[in-house]
Structure formats: C-alpha cells, structure tokens
C-alpha positions as CSV (number, residue, x, y, z in Angstrom):
1,M,6.5,39.8,-14.3
2,A,3.0,38.8,-13.4
3,S,2.0,39.2,-9.8
4,Q,1.0,36.4,-7.5
5,E,-2.7,35.7,-6.6
6,P,-3.9,38.0,-3.9
7,D,-5.3,36.8,-0.6
8,Q,-8.9,37.6,-1.0
9,D,-11.0,38.7,1.9
10,E,-13.7,36.1,2.2
11,D,-15.4,37.9,5.0
12,A,-16.3,40.8,2.8
13,V,-19.8,40.8,1.1
14,L,-19.0,39.9,-2.5
15,S,-21.1,41.6,-5.1
16,Y,-20.0,39.1,-7.8
17,D,-22.8,36.9,-9.2
18,F,-21.7,33.3,-8.8
19,S,-25.1,31.9,-9.8
20,I,-24.2,31.8,-13.5
21,Y,-21.5,29.1,-12.7
22,E,-21.7,25.5,-11.7
23,L,-20.4,25.5,-8.1
24,P,-21.0,23.2,-5.1
25,P,-23.7,24.6,-2.7
26,I,-22.4,26.6,0.2
27,K,-22.7,24.6,3.4
28,I,-21.3,24.4,6.9
29,Y,-19.5,21.3,8.0
30,T,-18.3,19.9,11.3
31,S,-14.8,19.2,9.9
32,R,-12.6,19.9,6.9
33,A,-12.6,16.2,6.0
34,K,-16.4,16.1,5.9
35,A,-16.4,19.1,3.6
36,F,-13.8,17.5,1.3
37,E,-15.8,14.3,1.0
38,D,-19.1,16.2,0.3
39,V,-17.8,18.4,-2.4
40,N,-16.3,15.4,-4.2
41,K,-19.6,13.6,-3.9
42,W,-21.2,16.6,-5.6
43,A,-18.4,16.7,-8.2
44,K,-18.4,13.0,-9.2
45,P,-21.6,13.1,-11.5
46,K,-20.4,16.4,-12.9
47,G,-17.3,14.7,-14.3
48,C,-14.7,16.4,-12.1
49,A,-13.1,16.1,-8.6
50,F,-11.3,18.2,-6.0
51,T,-7.9,17.7,-4.4
52,N,-6.4,19.4,-1.3
53,G,-4.5,22.5,-2.4
54,G,-2.9,23.2,1.0
55,S,-4.0,25.6,3.8
56,K,-2.8,28.5,5.8
57,K,-3.6,30.0,9.2
58,K,-4.6,33.6,9.8
59,H,-5.8,35.0,13.2
60,G,-5.8,31.5,14.6
61,L,-8.3,30.2,11.9
62,R,-7.3,28.0,9.0
63,K,-8.3,28.4,5.4
64,A,-8.0,25.5,2.9
65,I,-8.3,25.5,-0.9
66,F,-9.9,22.7,-2.8
67,L,-8.5,22.6,-6.3
68,C,-9.6,20.8,-9.4
69,D,-7.7,17.6,-9.7
70,K,-6.6,18.7,-13.2
71,N,-4.7,21.7,-11.8
72,G,-1.3,20.3,-12.6
73,P,0.8,21.3,-15.7
74,K,-0.1,19.9,-19.1
75,P,1.9,16.9,-20.3
76,V,5.1,17.7,-22.1
77,E,6.3,15.3,-24.8
78,G,9.9,14.2,-24.3
79,P,12.2,11.3,-25.1
80,P,11.4,8.1,-23.3
81,K,13.3,7.4,-20.1
82,E,15.6,4.5,-19.7
83,K,15.1,1.9,-17.1
84,G,16.0,3.3,-13.6
85,Q,15.5,7.0,-14.7
86,G,11.8,7.2,-13.7
87,R,8.5,6.4,-15.2
88,N,7.3,7.3,-18.7
89,K,3.9,8.1,-17.4
90,P,3.0,11.7,-18.5
91,S,1.2,14.3,-16.4
92,K,-2.6,14.4,-16.6
93,G,-2.9,18.0,-15.6
94,E,-4.8,20.6,-17.6
95,E,-3.7,23.8,-15.7
96,C,-7.3,24.1,-14.5
97,K,-7.9,27.0,-12.1
98,Y,-11.3,25.8,-10.9
99,S,-11.3,25.9,-7.1
100,I,-13.2,26.8,-3.9
101,I,-12.3,27.8,-0.4
102,C,-13.1,26.0,2.8
103,K,-12.7,28.3,5.8
104,E,-12.7,27.5,9.5
105,K,-15.1,29.6,11.7
106,K,-14.7,30.6,15.3
107,D,-17.1,27.9,16.5
108,G,-14.9,25.2,15.0
109,T,-17.1,24.5,12.0
110,W,-16.0,24.8,8.3
111,E,-17.8,26.8,5.6
112,L,-17.4,26.7,1.8
113,R,-16.7,30.0,0.0
114,Y,-16.3,30.9,-3.7
115,R,-13.3,32.7,-5.2
116,E,-13.8,36.0,-7.1
117,P,-12.0,36.3,-10.5
118,W,-8.9,38.5,-10.3
119,K,-6.6,40.2,-12.8
120,N,-2.8,40.3,-12.6
121,S,-0.7,43.4,-13.3
122,D,-0.8,42.5,-17.0
123,G,-4.6,42.6,-17.1
124,V,-5.0,38.8,-17.6
125,E,-8.0,37.6,-15.7
126,T,-8.2,34.2,-13.9
127,N,-11.6,32.8,-13.3
128,F,-11.7,30.2,-10.5
129,C,-15.3,29.2,-11.4
130,I,-14.7,27.7,-14.9
131,H,-12.9,24.4,-15.9
132,S,-10.3,24.6,-18.6
133,H,-11.1,21.0,-19.8
134,E,-13.9,18.8,-20.8
135,A,-15.9,16.8,-18.1
136,T,-15.1,13.1,-17.7
137,S,-17.5,10.3,-17.9
138,G,-19.0,10.9,-14.5
139,T,-18.3,7.4,-13.1
140,G,-15.3,8.5,-11.1
141,T,-12.9,6.0,-12.5
142,E,-10.7,8.7,-14.1
143,H,-10.1,10.5,-10.8
144,P,-7.7,8.9,-8.3
145,V,-9.0,11.1,-5.4
146,L,-12.5,9.7,-5.9
147,R,-11.2,6.1,-6.0
148,R,-9.2,6.8,-2.8
149,L,-12.2,8.2,-1.0
150,Q,-14.4,5.3,-1.9
151,R,-11.7,2.8,-0.7
152,K,-11.7,4.2,2.8
153,G,-13.3,2.1,5.6
154,E,-15.0,-1.2,4.7
155,R,-13.5,-1.6,1.3
156,E,-10.0,-1.0,2.6
157,E,-10.6,-3.6,5.3
158,A,-11.8,-6.0,2.7
159,I,-8.5,-5.5,0.7
160,V,-6.4,-6.1,3.8
161,N,-8.4,-9.3,4.7
162,Q,-7.9,-10.6,1.2
163,M,-4.2,-9.8,1.3
164,N,-3.9,-11.6,4.6
165,S,-5.5,-14.7,3.1
166,G,-2.9,-14.8,0.4
167,Q,-5.0,-13.5,-2.5
168,K,-3.3,-11.9,-5.5
169,T,-4.1,-8.3,-6.6
170,R,-6.2,-9.3,-9.6
171,N,-8.2,-11.8,-7.5
172,I,-8.9,-9.0,-4.9
173,K,-10.1,-6.7,-7.7
174,D,-12.6,-9.5,-8.8
175,F,-13.7,-10.0,-5.2
176,L,-14.5,-6.2,-4.8
177,K,-16.3,-6.2,-8.1
178,D,-18.5,-9.2,-7.2
179,K,-19.2,-7.8,-3.7
180,Y,-20.0,-4.2,-4.4
181,N,-21.2,-4.0,-8.1
182,K,-24.8,-4.5,-7.2
183,K,-27.9,-2.5,-7.9
184,D,-28.1,-1.1,-4.3
185,E,-24.4,-0.5,-4.0
186,E,-22.1,2.1,-5.5
187,S,-20.0,0.5,-8.2
188,D,-16.4,-0.2,-7.1
189,L,-14.0,2.1,-8.8
190,A,-10.7,0.5,-7.7
191,K,-8.0,-0.3,-10.3
192,L,-5.2,-2.7,-9.8
193,Q,-2.8,0.1,-8.8
194,D,-5.3,1.3,-6.2
195,I,-5.3,-2.2,-4.6
196,R,-1.5,-2.3,-4.7
197,N,-1.3,1.1,-3.0
198,A,-3.7,-0.1,-0.2
199,I,-1.5,-3.2,0.3
200,H,1.7,-1.1,0.4
201,K,0.1,1.3,2.9
202,E,-0.9,-1.6,5.2
203,R,2.6,-3.0,5.1
204,R,4.1,0.4,5.9
205,E,1.8,0.8,8.9
206,R,2.7,-2.7,10.2
207,K,6.4,-1.9,10.0
208,A,5.9,1.3,12.0
209,G,9.3,2.7,10.9
210,R,11.1,-0.7,11.3
211,N,12.9,-2.5,8.4
212,T,11.6,-5.8,7.1
213,T,14.0,-7.9,9.2
214,Q,13.1,-6.1,12.5
215,T,9.4,-6.5,11.8
216,L,9.7,-10.3,11.1
217,V,11.9,-10.9,14.2
218,E,9.7,-8.9,16.6
219,E,6.4,-10.2,15.3
220,L,7.6,-13.8,15.6
221,E,8.9,-13.3,19.1
222,G,5.5,-12.0,20.1
223,K,3.6,-15.1,19.0
224,E,3.3,-18.0,21.4
225,D,2.7,-20.7,18.8
226,W,5.8,-19.8,16.7
227,I,9.5,-20.6,17.3
228,S,12.1,-18.1,15.9
229,R,15.9,-18.3,16.1
230,P,17.6,-15.3,14.6
231,T,21.4,-15.3,14.4
232,Y,23.6,-12.3,13.7
233,R,27.0,-11.8,12.1
234,E,29.9,-11.6,14.4
235,D,31.6,-8.7,12.6
236,E,28.3,-6.8,12.2
237,P,26.0,-7.5,15.2
238,N,23.1,-5.6,13.7
239,R,23.1,-7.6,10.4
240,L,21.1,-10.8,10.2
241,H,23.1,-14.0,9.3
242,S,20.1,-16.4,9.3
243,M,16.6,-16.6,10.6
244,Q,14.9,-19.9,11.4
245,F,11.2,-20.1,12.3
246,C,8.5,-22.7,12.4
247,Y,4.9,-23.1,13.5
248,I,4.8,-25.3,16.6
249,P,1.6,-27.4,15.8
250,L,2.9,-28.4,12.4
251,L,6.3,-29.2,13.9
252,E,4.6,-31.5,16.4
253,Y,2.7,-33.2,13.6
254,A,5.9,-33.8,11.7
255,R,7.5,-35.3,14.7
256,L,4.7,-37.8,15.2
257,Y,3.7,-38.9,11.7
258,C,6.4,-37.9,9.2
259,S,9.7,-39.5,8.1
260,V,10.1,-38.1,4.6
261,F,11.3,-34.5,4.1
262,I,11.7,-32.5,1.0
263,L,14.5,-29.9,1.2
264,D,14.9,-26.9,-1.2
265,F,15.9,-23.3,-1.5
266,T,13.6,-20.6,-3.0
267,Y,14.4,-17.1,-4.1
268,S,12.8,-13.7,-4.6
269,T,10.9,-14.0,-1.3
270,N,12.2,-10.9,0.4
271,S,13.8,-7.5,-0.2
272,S,17.1,-8.6,1.3
273,D,17.7,-11.3,-1.4
274,M,18.2,-14.0,1.3
275,P,17.5,-17.5,0.0
276,L,14.7,-19.3,1.9
277,F,15.5,-22.8,3.1
278,E,12.3,-25.0,3.3
279,A,11.7,-28.3,4.9
280,I,8.4,-29.9,3.9
281,A,7.4,-33.2,5.6
282,I,5.2,-35.9,3.9
283,D,3.0,-38.2,6.1
284,A,1.7,-41.7,5.3
285,T,-1.3,-40.3,3.4
286,G,0.8,-38.1,1.1
287,R,-0.2,-34.9,2.8
288,S,2.5,-32.2,2.9
289,V,3.4,-30.3,6.0
290,C,5.5,-27.1,6.1
291,T,7.9,-28.0,8.9
292,T,10.5,-25.2,9.2
293,F,11.8,-22.2,7.2
294,E,15.1,-20.4,7.4
295,F,16.5,-17.4,5.7
296,T,20.2,-17.8,5.0
297,E,22.9,-15.6,3.6
298,A,23.6,-17.9,0.6
299,E,23.0,-21.4,-0.8
300,D,26.4,-22.7,-0.1
301,E,27.4,-26.0,1.5
302,E,28.2,-24.4,4.9
303,D,24.8,-22.8,5.1
304,C,23.0,-26.0,4.1
305,I,24.8,-28.0,6.8
306,Q,23.8,-25.4,9.4
307,S,20.2,-25.4,8.2
308,L,20.1,-29.3,8.4
309,R,21.5,-29.1,11.9
310,N,18.9,-26.6,12.9
311,L,16.2,-28.8,11.4
312,R,17.4,-31.9,13.3
313,E,17.5,-29.9,16.5
314,M,13.9,-28.7,15.9
315,L,12.7,-32.3,15.3
316,G,14.4,-33.6,18.3
317,E,16.8,-36.6,18.9
318,E,14.0,-39.2,18.8
319,V,13.0,-38.3,15.3
320,S,16.5,-37.7,14.0
321,C,17.8,-41.0,15.3
322,K,15.1,-43.1,13.6
323,G,16.3,-42.2,10.2
324,G,14.1,-41.4,7.2
325,V,14.2,-40.1,3.7
326,M,15.4,-36.6,2.6
327,L,14.6,-35.5,-0.9
328,S,16.2,-32.6,-2.8
329,D,16.9,-31.4,-6.3
330,K,20.3,-31.7,-8.0
331,A,21.9,-28.7,-6.2
332,D,25.3,-29.9,-5.1
333,A,25.3,-27.8,-1.9
334,I,22.1,-29.6,-0.5
335,R,23.2,-33.0,-1.6
336,N,26.6,-32.7,0.0
337,A,25.1,-31.3,3.2
338,I,22.8,-34.3,3.4
339,A,25.6,-36.7,2.8
340,I,27.7,-35.1,5.5
341,G,24.8,-34.9,7.9
342,T,23.9,-38.5,7.6
C-alpha cells in the first residue's frame, strides 16, 4: 500500500530548483487571508485558482496548504439520479496536485513556501509544482473561489441592497453587470447561483440560529411602526396558529380614506406552507393600499371568519360600522365568512 505524503520540513534549506516552474512569488503577509487573496490574484490570469486545503499546528505555529481548485476526484459517469436523491451535477476535479504552503512565523506574519516533489514507497513521484489539466480562459468565471473573493465587500452589499428592494436574481445580475463592467473596473464574474448563495447567506445571518417563524415574530415586535399579533395552538404552545401584522401608517390611511377592501389568500409565500390572508384597501382615486396580512393554518371557513374579525378590530369600530364593500374570488370559505360577518 502506498504511503501517505510526508510532513516536509519547510525550515530546511531546499536545494531543489523551483525556478523552472510557474509558481507564485514568495512573499510575507500580515495574515493568512491576505496571502490567500494575493495568490488567487496572481493565479487568475494564469487560468487557475487556489482553495484552502486545511491547516495544522506545530510548535504553536500554524501551517496552511493552498491547493489547486481542481484537486478533487475526476467525474465518474453513472446513472442519472431520481428526484430527491441528489443532484446530477458531476465533479469538476482533475486530481491536480499543484499546491503551495503558507506558514505562520513567530512574529505573526505568514510566508509562502514551495513543496518539494516526493516519492512514495512504490517509487511513484508526485510533483506539487505542475498542473494536471489545461489552463482555463483566464477570466476567472470558471472558478467559484475567484467569484466568491470578488463578491466580498462592496459587491455583496450591493446584492443585499437589491434583495431588500425586492429585485429578482436575474435583475440583480444585470445590475452588477451594468455597474461594474466598465473600462476602469474589474468585470463582474458573478453567476446566478453566486447571487442566490449571497442571498441565502444573508438570510441565514439574519435568522441567527432561529427558525423563520421566530425571526418574523421577533423582528416585527422590535419595530415601532408595525403591529403584530401572533397566536399559538393550545395543544402545542410553541407552534404558531396564526400571525397577523400590518404597517401602521397604511392602516391609518385605510381608516381615513377607504371603504372598499379586496380579500384573498395566496400560497407559496413561506417554508411552513401557511396560507397568507391579504386585505387590500382601495381609495377614491383607485389607489391600492396593503392594509393587513395574516398567516393562517388553512383556508377554511373558521380561519376566514377569524381573519375578518381581526381585520375589523384593526380598522376600529368607526370604520367597521360605516359599512363598505368587500370583494373576493369564488372561494366558498371567504364568501361564507363575509356573509356571516356582515
């Protein structure tokens, strides 16, 4: 059986001639992250990229290995997977051994080192200075690590701002392209999946370990201009039965100027599969105003009646007693609830 790679002594003076290979220049950096960014900046026009290959500690100092991003196993053809069994996306690895070492020094800085070729017990030599694949185009679009590094900072903030404004993924991609694809700017490398990853990351950070329901309840309770009324099931106190919320300025506007309300349920708005009850008010000029929203357990008559009661309570007795027009689709549950409520 072939032996494992030895732990090379980087402090020894190496007699091996590395000048015949294309390797990043040896430099000293203030941090490991700076070194990682710099070697990838060097690698991008060469048609390659580096990924973190892990690290270990010896005598209180850490040593990290930067591997070629094609170091994974070569793709293996197999039968297509059925839905729910995983993705049919094959590996993009080439079993490339190209790599360098980034070692921490006693003064806290980090220095790049090269790796000598070595032979296993069978006499097979592994050269860490040669790629086992052809170079890519040099634009960086083929390397996820380069796209991820470019997305940090200002571009990631731009994605979050566009997400907050309600823009779709494709529109965000067009926005980044228009903003950064200029002569004096580095062309934006982001793909649609990169933007989705940035959005999912932002949502995970906002949740901070909480589930979606907890996040919604706590965030609405912390806002002064929002009203939220969560109710929980009697048999399961930690399970949400319904969640009504509204924006106070729009609610006040509806109280003053609206007497026509459109009522409807929408679906596929949350991961809990709870229908969303909407009440949209129409003023005398035909302008629509989102008055209240409520997540319910189901779209049955009992839930509709409760949602209408909550709506009337939000609007107040003065508005409720004046009468008005309530519009809905042909759903029997809403129509019966309106008839009972009136």
